[in-house]
N, C-alpha and C positions, 0 to 999 in steps of 0.2 A: 301287385305293386304296393310298396309299403307307404305308411302315411307320411314318414319323413320325405320319401321320394315325391310324393304327390304335392306336398307343400312347397318343396324347392323347385318343381318343375312348373307348378301352376297349370295354366291353359297352354303351355308351350308344346305339350306332346309327352309321350312315354319316356321314362328314364330307364337306366340299366336296371338289372335285378338286384334285389335286396338279399342280404344274407341273413336276414333274421329266421327265415324257415330253416335254413340250413342249421343255424344254431339250435333251433328247437327239434330238428330231425323229426317233423310231424309225419306220422304214418297215416295213409289213407286206405280205408277197406270199404268195399261195397258188398251188401248182403242182399239176397232175394228175400221174397216174402216169407220164405220158410226159415231164413236165418242161415242159409249157406252162403259161403264166401264166393263171389263171382268176380271180384277184382282185388288184387293184392300187390301194394306199391312196394318199391325196393326199401323204403324206410320201414314198412311193416316187416319185411323180411329181417331187417337189422334189428328191430325193436323186439320182436317176438321169437326170432331164431329159426323160423320155418321158411324155407324157400317156397315160391309160388307154386311149384309143381305139388307140394305137399299140403299146402294150405287151400288151394281152389277146390270148391265142391264140398268142403267139410264145414260142419256146423260151427260157426264163429264161437259159441260159447265154450266148445271143447278146446279151442285153439288160442283164444284171446284173453280168457279170464281164468282165475283159479277155480278148481272144481268146487270149493265150499261156497262160491257166489254164483254158480251156474243157475240156480233157481231164481235168485233175484234178478239176474241179468236177463233172463228169459222173459220175466214179468215185465221189466222196464222196456224191452225190446217190443214186446207185444202191445203195450200202451202207446209207444211211438207210432207203430204201424197203424194202430186204430184210431188214434187222435190226432196224429200229425204234430204232437208237441214234442220238442226236443228234450233230451235229458244230458246231464253231464255228472261226472263224478270220478273218484279215484278208486281203482280197484287192483289189488295185487294180482299179477298174472304169473303162470308157470311157464317159463320158457322152454324151448326144446331140449336144452342142455340140463334142465331140471332146477335151474336157479329161478329164484322169485324176484320180481321187480315190481314196484308200485308205479301204475301208469295212469295218467290223466286221460279220461275218455270224453268225447263229444259225440252225440248221435243224433241224427236227424233223418226224417222221411224224405225220399225223393220220388218223383213221378215222372214217367218218360212220355214220349209222344203217343204211344199206345195205351196209355192209361195204367201201365204196370207199375207197381210200387216196389221200391227199394229202400235201402237203408244205408246212409252213408255213416261210417264211422271213423273219427279222427282221433288219434291216440299220440301221446308224447310222454316221454319219461317225466314223472312227477316231480323228481328232484330238480330237474332242468327248468321246468315251468316255474316251480316255487322259487328258484334261484333268480330266473329272469324278472319274476314279479318283485322280488325284494330288491333287486337292482334298480328296477324302474321305479318302484316307490321311493327307495332311498334317493336316487337321482332327482326325482320330482320334488321331494321334501327339501333336499339340499338346495337345489336351484331356486325354489320358492322362497326359502327362509334365510339364504346365505347373505351376509352383509356385503358380500363382493358382488360387483355388477357382473352378470354373465349374460352372454348373447351367442346365438349361432348365425353365422353368415353363410349363405350358399355359395356355390362356386362363382356365382357372378358378384359376390360380396355385397348381397343384399340381406338385410336382417330377415330371419325366418322365426327367431324365438328371442324373447328378452325377459329377463326376470325382474321382479319388483324392485330389487336394489339398484339395478341399471336405469330403471324409470326414475328413482329418486336422484341418482347421481346426474344424469342428463337433464332431468326436468322435462323429459318428453314421455308421454304415455306410450305404452307398449304398441297400441294400435297404429300410432303414427310413426313407429320404427319400421313395422313390418313392410317388407317390400321395397324399402329404400336404402340407399347406400349410407355409409357414415358421413360423407360429404352433403348428402341431401338432408339427413336427419339433424346433423350438427354442424352447420356452416361456419361456426366461429371457431372450430377445433382445427388443429393443424391435420387436416385429413389426407393430404397428398402423402406425406411420409407414412402415415398408418396404413393407408390402402397399399402403398408400394410394399410395406413389410407383409401385408397380409397376402399379397399375390406371390411373394418369395415364399412364405409358408406353404401355400397351395402347391407350389411348383417343387419345393425340396422336401417338404415334410419335416424340416428342422424348425423347432418351436422358437418363438421369440419371447423371452421372459423379462418382465419388469422393464419394458421400454418407457422411458419418460416421455409424456406429452403435456405441453402447456398449451391453454386456451381457455375459452370462456364457453359456458353452456347456458341454456335457458334457465337452468336451476339457479344460476347466479350470474346474470349477464354483466353485472357492474364490475367484476374484478376476475383476474386470472386464477385458474385453479390448475394444480398439478395432480395429473393422473399417472398411475403406473399400469400399463397395458401389457398383457401377455396373450400370445396368439398360438394356438395349436390347430394342426390339421386334423379333421375327423374322417375316418374310414370305416367302412363296414367289414364284416367278417371276411368277405372276399377281397378286401383291399381297395375297393371302390371309394374314390375320394367324394365325400359328401359335402365338405365345406370346412369353415374354420370356426373353431370355439374361440370365443374372446372373453377375457376376464379383466375387469377394471377395478382399481382400488384408488380411492381419492386420498392422496397423500399430501394435500395441500398443507395441512398443519406442519407435518414433517418437513415439507419443502420450505415453508416460511421459518421454521425453526432452524433449518440448515442455512437459510439467507441471513438469518439474524445472527447465528453463530459465526458465519463467514464475516458478516459486518463487525461483529465484536472483535474477531480476530485481527481485521484490517485496522480497527480502531487501536487496539493494543499495539499493532505493528507500527502504526503512524506515531503513537506516543513515543514508543521506543526509539523510532527514527528521530523524532523531535528531540529526544533527550541527547542523542549522539550529534545532531546537526546544528542545534541552537546553542549559541554561547561558546563557540570555538575560540572566540577572541573576546577582548574588552572593548572592541569598537562598537560604538553604538549604531552607526548606520549598518554595519555588516551584521550585527545581531538581529536588527529588523529585517534585513533582506533574508536571513535564514529562516525567520519565522514565516514570512510571506512564501518562500520557496517550499516550505513544508506544507503549507495550506493548499498551494495549487499544484496539480489539480485534484488531489485526494479528497479535499473537503470543499472547494469551491472553485469556480472558473475565474473568478477576479478576487484578489486580496490586497487590502492596504493596511499598513500599520502606521497609525497616527498617535502622536504624543502631545500632551497639553504643553504649550509653550513654557510655561512657568515651571513645569517639571524638568525640561531639558535645562533650564537655567539654574536648576538646583533649588527651587522654591516650593513649598507646599501650597496648594490651592484648593478651594472648594467653590462650587458654583450654586448660585441661587436660582430658584425657579424661572426667573426672567432674565438671567445673565447669559449672554453669549459665551461660546468656548473659543478660546484663541489656541488653534491646533497646528502642530507643524507635521507635515507628512514627512515620513521617514523612508518608507518603502511601498512599492506597488507591484503586483505581478498579475498577469492575466495570460489564460491558456487560449490562444487564438481568439481573442476578442478585442480587436484594436480599437473599436469604438468605445468599448467600455474603459479601456486603458487611457484614451483620450479623455474621457469625462473625469477621470481621477485627477486629484491634486498631484503634481509632480513632486518628486522627493526634494526635500529642502525648503519648499514653499510654506510660509506661514499664512494661514487663513482664519478669518472670523466667521464662525458658524452660529447662526441664529438659534435662539432657544428652542425653537420647534423642530430643528433638525434631529433626526434619529440618532445620530453619532453624539449630538450634544446631550440628548437624553440619557444614552448610554453612559457616558462619563459623568454626568451629573448625579445619576442614581445608583452607579456602580453595578447595574443589572443588565443582563443580556436584553437586547431588543430585536424581535424577529417579526418579519412580515413574510408569512409562508407563501401566499400567493400576492405577488405585487400588481397593484392596479395603477393606472395613469396617475390618480391623485397621491399615490404613494411616492412617485418618483421625485416630485419636487421636495419631498422631505429627505430623500436620499442623496439626490445630487446636489452639487455645489452652486448650480445656476440653472436657469431655464434651458440654456443650451446644452449643458451637461445632462439634463433630464431627457432632452431629445436623444442624445447620444446613448444614453442607457436603453431608452426604449428601442432604439434601432439595433442595439446589440442583442436584444431579446432577454434583458434581465427580467426574470419572473419570480426570483425569491431572493430575500435579503436577510442578513443576520450580522449583528454587531455585538461583540463581547467585550467587556472591559479588561484592561491590563491592570491587574492589582497586584502590588508587592508590598509586603510589610504594612498592610492595612492602608495604603495609599493608591488611589487611582491614578495610573500614569498616562492612560490614553485608551485606545480601543483598537481591536482587530475586527477590520470591516470586511465582510464576506458577502459575495453575490454569486448567483448561479445563472448561466446563460445556456451553455450546451447540456450540461447535466439536467435531464428532464425532471427529476425529483425534486420536490420542494424541501427546504430545510424542515427538519423535524426535531423532536425532542432528543433523539440519539446524536443528532448534529450538534445540538446547543451543548451537550455534555462534553462531547469531544473538543468542540471549540473552546469551551471553558477550560478543559485540562490543558489544552495547547497554550491557550492565553496565560494560565496561571504558572506553567513552567517557563514560558518565554519571559514573562513579566519579570521574574527574578533575575533572569540574565540581562534583561534590558535595564533594570534598576542597578544591577552591578555596574554595567557598561556606562550608565549616565553618571554614577558617582565616580567611577574610574576617570572618565572624560573630565569632569569637574575638577577632581583632585589632581589629575595630570596637568590640566591647564593651569592651575593654581602653582603647582611644583615648577612647570617651566617658567611661569612668571617670575617665581622666586630665584630659579637657577639664572635666568638671563639677568636679572637685576643684580646678581653678584658678579657677573662678568663684565669686563670693561668694554667701552666704546673707544676707538682710537681713530685719529685721522689716517688717511692712506699713506701719508708721507710724514715721517717723524726723524728729525736730525738727519743723519746720512742714509736713511733707509726708506724704502717703499714697502709698505707692510700690507698683508691680507690675512683674514682669519676666518674661521668657521667653528661653530659649536653645534654639534648633532647629539640630541638627546637620545637615551636608550629607547628602543622601540616597544619594549614589552615590560615596562615597570612603571608604577605610578610614583616612586620614590625618586627625588633629585639625586644626582650623582655628585661626585667630589672632583671632577676634571676642571681645571681651570687654565687660563693663560693670561698674560699681562704684557703690555707694552709701556715702558716707562721711560719718558724723556729725561736725560742727564745734561749736565753742564758740558759745554765744549762740543755740542752736536752729538755726544754720545748717547747711546740707547741701550736700555736693558730690556732683554727678551726673557720671558719666563713661561714655562709649560709645567703643570704639576698635576698630580693624580692622587687624591686622597682615597685609600683603599677603604672599600665599603660603599654604601649608599644610604640615602634616607636624609632627614632633616640634620641629624648629628653630623654626617659626613659633610654636607653643605655648610653648616655652621663652621666646622673645621676649616674647610677651604676658604671661607671668608676671612676667618682670623689669620691663616697663614698668608692670604693674599695681602691683607692689611699689614701684617708684619714685614713682608717682603717689601712692600712699597716704602714703609718706614725705613727699613734698613737700607734700601737702595739710596735714599737720600744722604747717606752718611759716605757714599762713595767707597764702600768696602770691596775689597777683593772677592770674586765670587766664591772662592773657598771658604773664605772667613764668613761671608754672608750665610752660606749653607750651615756652617757650624751653629750660628746663632739660631737659625731656624730649626735645627736638630734639637737644641735645648728647649725651644718653645714647644716644639711637637711632643717632646718627652713628657711634658706636663699636661697633655690634652687627652686624658681618659682613653688610654691604650690605642690611640689612632696612629697609623704611620702613613707616610705619604712618599711618593717619588718626586723628584723636581730637577729640571734643567734650567740653569741659570746662565744667561750669555750677556756679556757687555761687549757692544759693538763700538769701536773708535775708528771713526773714518779718516782721522788725521794719520794714524798709523797703518790703515788698511788692514786691520785685523779683529778677531774677535777672540775674547778671553772667556773660557767656558768652564764651569763646574757641574758635576754630574752627582746627583744623589739616587742611585738606583733605577734611573730612568732610561728608556731606550735611547740609542744614540741618535743625533740629528743627521740629517743628510746635507751634503754640500754639493751644489752644482756650479760648475765653471765652464766657461766657453772653451773649447778644445780639449776638455778633460772628461772622461766618463764620470757620471754621478757616482758618489762614494758616501758610505757611512763613516763618520768621523770616528777614528780610534782613540776613545777616551778612557780614562780611569772610571769605572762605573761607579764606586762608591756605595755606600750603604743608604738604605732609605732613611728619610728624616723620621725621628722618633726612636730609632735603634739605640742611639746614645754611644758616645765613647768611641766613634769611628772618625778618623781624620779624613778630610776632603782635600782634594788638590785641584788646582786650575791649570788650564792648558790653553795655549795661544795657538791659534790657526789663521792662516792667511785668509783675507777676505776683502778682495779688491772690487771694483766697480763692475757691476754685472753679475757678480756672483750671488748665488741664492743660498739661503739656509732654510731648512724644512724642519720644524719642530712639531711634535705629535704625541698623543697619548696611545696607549696600547689598544683601545677600542678600535683604532683605524685598521690595524694590521692583524690582531689575533682572531682566529677562528678555531672551531672545534675539529676541524677536518683537515687543516693543513699545518705544516710545520712553521715555526716562526722564521726560520731562514728562507723558506719558500716565499712567504709573504713580504719579507723585507727586500727580496731579490725583485719581486714584482714591483714594489715602491720605486725602487732605482730604475727599472724599466720605464716607468711611467714619467719619469724626470728627464726626458729625452731632448727637451727643447728649452734652452735657458732663455729664449727671449719670448716664451708663451707668457701672456699677461697673467698676473698673479691671481686675479679673480677666477679666470678660467681654470687655473692650475688647481685652485682649491676645490672647485666644482668637480673636475676630472678625478682627483685623489679620492673624494668622498663617494663618487659615483662607482668607481672601479674597485675600491678597496673596502669601503664599509659594507660588511656582511649583514644582510637583513636578520640572521639568527644570532647575531652578536648582541647580547643584552648588556651593553656597556656603552657609557657616554664615549664621545670623541671630541677632543679639543685639537684644532690644527692651526699653526701659525707659521706664515711663510713670509720671509724677508728677503729683499734684494738690495745690494749696496749700490748707491746713486753716484753717478759721476761727479766730482768735486768742481 
């Protein structure tokens, strides 16, 4: 029985035959006291070339060694027989076929029960023995000095051999490995999957190479290590399965580098995603929502975007060490953390945060504030109230990070981040990522808040230039709407006017200065003033437009369209002149709505083009709808389609005018139409 087999079997009984002797092909020969061959094995026959019938009874020296060594061999044989000490050596032999082979000999004395003395000779091919010796020496040296952990498991998957490298990797001495399974020696490792793979290798002989295993070992029980494990089935020369060879490489550094690389890739992807998703509009609240959406859940489980209230109002501010911060919540997001969401300030609320609050410290210093491991005493500096601190504790907030929102050197507010479900605390890389997101978002938020302030100013100016009018004037009931453009900070040049005249007459005006901005608004204001002045002269509509045309021609290359209507309730008619404007719509009981067929005329400011006035019937209950092109024009529909839709909506002459204005804006004004809308609706009253 081989040594390997004994180790594997232990006291459990004999194992199957080893193939080692077959590899060596050891020949056995027994000599009597005279040196004659009395036993001759089949291996001897193969090694020396003599069949047993020819070898038995002959002197061994003449058969087993070269003639030049006969004298030496006889002397050695005599010494063995006389002293009982064995000898060994390598001698060339001449085989029966005449060839010479170097053979390794072992010779020892035997004594039988009768006291007769014999000699046992063992012989093997010298090159085979040396090759096996080299292989064993090489294997032993490689196993002992290899930086790779190596072990042999028997067929019951118990350690039978462990090299020093595996002792270091596992942190378990070799003696404590032997006779134990992987599960018993390394209980913190994922042993089930590993042993299952080893059984499959024993069964099939198919090796498992570089199987990743994550776990902890006594060598470093405080943190996970990544191991690359390979398994190979061991067989002897006869194919008998001896067990499993196991190699282990600690690839923790590579594993961690891979994790860091993946984290870096995800950070870059998140930043790229943020660049695409944040700032899609110039709406302040939506921009804040987009930042919170990007942060959750990739960076945090709860995110809030807060701005200093003074910043929202367009004022610069700085905080002293003892000053509170007045902060307006703009957005909050939470990934499956309802308690944490309830603890946050709801969007739109303005709150005063004490100087010791962490978010106050963040906006005061302009630096990140991080609490990697949140304790109970930290929650009172994070939450807005003791009740909110209790909610955060119940939500499992264990890590906190606030980074300032800084744009153009000004601290706007803070991005407030918390972790509940993500078990990892915030770290240095998270701070870098949060600062990058905050920096990119802060520019967009700053643009949005200045846009909001500028837009508010623009709308205030625009509305101040438009008239207010009573719902009833002269012989008309009147309603109007002004809808500013949805995607521009600049005021437009659309306007309308309702001007009472003598004898219950009323002038209705709708116009549109081409272009936008303060210059267009100023031109609109000048034309509106000029129109009101000229209206007082009771001019014919066509004549009035001629005067406006000359005025517009002197106004820095601006042109405008205009529709001027004078309603005379005594005559039951409207006298209308058009300067390049869209035709008004008339609605009468018993008649389908219609667009009035008027001479279009040239826009104001073209110069040198005559205008004409047209009389149209306009009796009690009749409606006139005047509008600018922003109501009906879109990029995807023809103007004829849109005007047809306008007429379709004018299907009820009795509909209240305020409802009609709302209906027309709701159904006709396209959200992608970046143009102002002026709408004026008039209905003739019964006398």
